[in-house]
N, C-alpha and C positions, 0 to 999 in steps of 0.2 A: 554808245559808251557814255557813261555819266561823268560829269566834270565836278571835281571837288572844289568847294569854295574856301575850304580851310587852308590857312597858310602852313606850309610844311617847309622847314628849314632846308631839307634835302632837295627841294624843288626850286629853290630861289635862284634867280638869275643874278650873278654877282659881277657881271662885267662892269668895268669902270670903278673898281674899288681901290684904286691907287692911293686915294686919300688916307687909307689905313696905314701905309708906310709912313706918311707924314705924322699921323697920330702917334705911332710908336716913337718916332724921333722926338716929338714934343714931350714925351714922358721919359726920355732918356733910355729908351730900349731899342734894341736892334731886332730885326727879324730872326737872325741866327740865335739870339738868346731866347726869344719867345719860342722858337721851334724846339730848342733843347729842353726848355722847361715843360713844353707840351708833349714831348716825346714824338715829335714829328721831324721829318727831314727838312732841312732848310729850303731845299728846292720845292718841296710840296707846299710849304707855307708861302713861299714867294709866289708860286703859281696861283694860290688862292687869293693872295693880296692884290695881285695884278689882274685877276680875272681870266687868266689863261687856263684855269682849272675851276670848274663849277661843281655844284652839288656836294658840298661838304656835309657829312652826317652831323646830327645834333651832338653826338659825342665829341667829334672833332671841334665843333664850334665851342662847346663847353670847355674843352681843354685849352683852346686859344684864349678864350675870355679869362680863364683863371691864370694862365701863364703871363698875360699882358698886364696884370695888376690893375685892371679896369680901363686901360687905354683903349681897348676894343670891347664892345658889348655885343650881346647876341643880336640886338637890333641892327647892328651894322651889317648883318648878313641878310636882312630883309630887303626886298626890292625897294629902290628909292623911286619915289614919284617925282620926277623932274618938273612936272607941271604944277605941283602943289604950291600954294602961296604961303 
């Protein structure tokens, strides 16, 4: 089986993304408001932001980015390299 080297948003491991809740707060937003704007259920968005749910589609990521007024970017859904300097 071939392995792809291309980054695919739907294959990203998003565990440990609780910093996104803080980013929303810093921009005066709540997860409930962003969920409403993005057309997502608050529980689904919360699961994504806390890492309890993985593999959001590119479409869902785009809706979250737009609904958060730039507080969250598509890059936030990329795997973080904790060993990078």
